[in-house]
C-alpha positions in Angstrom: -33.2 83.5 27.8 -30.2 81.8 26.0 -29.3 82.6 22.4 -27.2 79.9 20.6 -25.7 80.2 17.1 -25.7 77.1 15.0 -25.0 78.7 11.6 -23.6 82.2 10.9 -22.7 82.3 7.2 -24.6 84.0 4.4 -25.3 83.0 0.8 -23.8 79.5 0.9 -22.1 77.1 3.3 -18.4 76.8 3.3 -15.8 74.5 4.8 -12.1 74.5 5.6 -9.5 75.0 8.3 -9.5 78.8 7.5 -13.2 79.1 8.6 -13.1 76.7 11.5 -13.2 79.4 14.2 -16.5 80.9 13.2 -18.0 78.0 11.2 -19.3 77.6 7.7 -23.0 76.7 8.1 -25.7 79.1 7.0 -28.2 81.0 9.2 -29.7 79.3 12.2 -30.0 80.6 15.7 -32.0 79.1 18.6 -33.6 80.7 21.7 -34.0 78.7 24.9 -36.6 80.0 27.3 -37.0 78.2 30.6 -39.9 75.8 30.5 -40.8 76.5 26.9 -40.4 74.8 23.5 -37.4 76.2 21.5 -37.7 79.1 19.1 -35.5 79.0 16.0 -34.5 81.9 13.8 -34.1 80.6 10.2 -33.6 77.1 8.8 -30.1 77.3 7.2 -27.7 74.4 7.3 -26.9 75.1 10.9 -30.4 73.6 11.7 -28.9 70.1 11.3 -26.6 70.7 14.3 -29.4 72.2 16.4 -31.5 69.1 15.5 -28.8 66.9 16.9 -29.4 68.4 20.3 -33.2 67.8 20.3 -35.3 64.7 21.0 -36.0 62.4 18.1 -38.7 60.3 19.8 -41.7 62.3 18.5 -41.8 64.6 21.4 -40.2 67.6 19.7 -42.2 70.8 19.6 -40.8 74.0 18.3 -41.3 77.3 16.4 -39.3 78.8 13.6 -39.3 82.5 12.8 -38.2 82.4 9.1 -37.0 85.7 7.6 -37.4 84.7 4.0 -37.1 81.7 1.7 -33.7 82.1 0.1 -31.7 78.9 0.0 -29.2 79.8 2.7 -32.2 80.3 5.1 -34.1 77.1 4.3 -31.6 74.5 3.2 -31.4 72.8 6.5 -35.1 71.9 6.9 -35.1 68.5 5.2 -32.1 67.4 7.4 -33.8 68.3 10.7 -33.9 64.9 12.2 -36.5 65.5 15.0 -39.2 65.8 12.2 -38.3 62.3 10.9 -40.4 60.8 13.7 -44.2 60.8 13.9 -45.6 63.2 16.5 -42.9 65.9 16.2 -44.3 69.3 15.3 -42.7 72.5 13.9 -44.6 75.8 13.4 -43.0 78.0 10.8 -43.8 81.8 10.6 -42.7 83.2 7.3 -43.5 86.2 5.1 -46.4 86.4 2.7 -45.0 85.8 -0.8 -44.9 88.4 -3.5 -46.1 86.0 -6.2 -49.3 85.0 -4.4 -48.2 81.4 -3.6 -48.5 80.1 -0.1 -45.4 79.4 1.9 -46.5 75.8 2.1 -46.6 75.7 -1.7 -43.1 77.1 -2.0 -41.7 74.5 0.3 -43.6 71.8 -1.5 -41.7 72.9 -4.6 -38.3 73.2 -3.0 -38.4 69.9 -1.1 -39.7 67.7 -3.9 -38.4 65.7 -6.8 -36.5 66.3 -9.0 -34.6 68.8 -6.8 -34.9 66.7 -3.7 -35.5 62.9 -3.4 -38.7 63.1 -1.3 -41.6 65.5 -0.9 -41.9 67.5 2.3 -45.4 65.9 2.9 -43.6 62.5 3.2 -41.9 63.6 6.4 -43.4 61.7 9.4 -43.5 64.9 11.6 -45.9 67.8 11.2 -45.1 71.1 9.6 -47.5 74.0 10.1 -47.0 77.2 8.1 -48.2 80.6 9.2 -47.9 83.7 6.9 -47.2 87.0 8.5 -46.2 90.5 7.6 -46.0 93.5 10.0 -47.5 91.7 13.1 -47.4 91.1 16.8 -48.2 87.7 18.3 -47.2 85.4 21.1 -45.4 82.1 21.3 -46.1 80.7 24.8 -45.1 83.5 27.2 -42.8 85.2 24.6 -44.0 88.3 22.7 -43.0 88.4 19.1 -42.9 91.3 16.7 -42.4 90.8 12.9 -41.6 93.7 10.5 -40.9 93.7 6.8 -37.3 94.9 6.3 -35.5 95.9 3.0 -33.8 93.0 1.2 -34.4 91.3 -2.1 -38.0 90.0 -2.1 -40.3 90.2 1.0 -38.2 89.7 4.1 -39.0 89.9 7.8 -37.0 90.7 10.8 -38.1 89.6 14.3 -38.0 90.8 17.9 -38.6 88.4 20.8 -39.3 89.6 24.3 -39.6 87.5 27.4 -39.3 88.3 31.1 -37.8 91.8 30.4 -35.2 90.4 28.0 -35.1 91.1 24.3 -33.4 90.0 21.1 -33.8 91.2 17.6 -32.9 89.2 14.5 -32.3 91.0 11.2 -30.2 88.6 9.2 -30.5 90.2 5.7 -30.8 94.0 5.6 -30.4 96.2 2.5 -28.3 99.2 3.3 -29.4 102.4 1.4 -27.9 102.3 -2.1 -26.4 105.8 -1.7 -24.5 104.8 1.5 -26.6 107.3 3.5 -27.3 106.6 7.2 -31.0 105.9 7.0 -33.1 103.0 8.3 -36.7 101.8 7.8 -39.2 102.4 10.5 -39.8 98.7 10.7 -36.2 97.8 11.3 -35.9 100.5 13.9 -39.0 99.2 15.8 -37.4 95.8 15.9 -34.0 96.9 17.2 -35.0 99.8 19.5 -33.3 99.3 22.9 -32.8 95.5 22.6 -30.4 93.6 24.7 -29.0 91.8 21.7 -29.3 92.6 18.0 -28.2 89.9 15.5 -27.6 91.7 12.3 -26.4 91.3 8.8 -22.7 92.4 8.5 -21.8 90.7 5.2 -19.9 93.3 3.2 -16.9 95.5 3.4 -17.3 99.0 2.0 -15.4 97.9 -1.1 -17.7 94.9 -1.7 -20.8 97.0 -1.1 -19.8 99.3 -4.0 -19.9 96.3 -6.4 -22.9 94.6 -4.7 -24.9 97.6 -3.5 -28.2 96.1 -4.6 -27.7 92.5 -3.5 -29.7 93.0 -0.3 -27.0 93.3 2.4 -25.0 95.8 4.3 -21.6 96.6 5.7 -20.5 96.1 9.3 -20.0 99.9 9.5 -23.7 100.4 8.7 -24.7 97.7 11.2 -22.7 99.4 14.0 -24.2 102.8 13.1 -27.7 101.2 13.2 -27.0 99.6 16.5 -25.9 102.8 18.1 -28.9 104.7 16.5 -31.3 102.1 18.0 -29.6 102.2 21.4 -28.8 98.5 21.2 -26.8 97.0 24.1 -25.0 94.2 22.2 -24.5 93.8 18.5 -23.7 90.3 17.1 -22.1 90.6 13.6 -23.7 87.9 11.5 -24.3 86.5 8.0 -20.5 86.4 7.3 -19.6 86.3 3.6 -18.5 82.8 2.6 -15.3 84.3 1.1 -14.3 85.7 4.5 -11.9 83.5 6.4 -11.4 83.6 10.2 -8.5 86.1 10.0 -10.5 88.4 7.7 -13.5 88.3 10.1 -11.3 89.1 13.0 -9.8 92.0 11.1 -13.2 93.4 10.2 -14.4 93.2 13.8 -11.2 94.8 15.2 -11.7 97.7 12.8 -15.2 98.3 14.1 -14.8 97.8 17.8 -13.7 101.4 18.6 -16.7 102.9 16.7 -19.1 100.5 18.5 -17.7 101.5 21.9 -18.1 105.2 21.1 -21.7 104.5 20.4 -22.2 102.6 23.6 -22.5 99.2 21.8 -20.8 96.0 22.8 -19.7 94.2 19.6 -19.4 90.4 19.4 -18.8 88.1 16.4 -21.3 85.4 15.9 -19.7 81.9 15.7 -21.1 78.4 15.7 -21.6 77.1 19.2 -21.6 80.6 20.8 -24.3 81.0 23.5 -25.2 84.4 24.9 -27.3 84.4 28.0 -29.5 87.5 28.3 -30.4 89.0 31.7 
């Protein structure tokens, strides 16, 4: 199973020479399983670059595991070129919405005039929306677990297992307000013993003091959580858009020793990075 990062930023895309090492597109990660259609975590602006690697002749089939509907996780969908051809199909698993609207209704509002030039229903390809909460299901031969995790609004994390390999994706994760080392049962289920945990690492401790209720966490918390969950490799993810490459490097260097002490390998997610599990 190959895991490839196409967008690693949180909140908003960014651009410039000072972010070229890690990239400026928002959340999108793909899973390649031999002989199977691709699985995508989130639909941020990195999705456009994933789409450039896929067939645009109507043969595309794929599944997205969508954590939530904030802009930085959905903004790439109308620029996903494989769905501009009749016959292409994308199944999207997303959380049940708090306000009672269907996920399809929310997307029909987001991708629709006057905020977008065309309606999502005008795309030639087919979108199918599936609403899930705490659930287990299969995609081909892969087993998927979804769990509600703390963020702002209903948000899911996912765990995918195939052929003895496992990856968990928790892109947006609210650290306890008081800074205590606690984690929800659902998040722990997702991460327990996984080969690779892709996890929110957006804030420094100083930033968290000011933004403690914005739905994210520090890298220190992510490292503790990975150790607590017996994770093999932690990929720090959802980099803050204000963080340039040097600042990301500095943040990672400061956490490496703590990660090693907990038996966790720490890597920094960057656009184009592929991690092969197994």
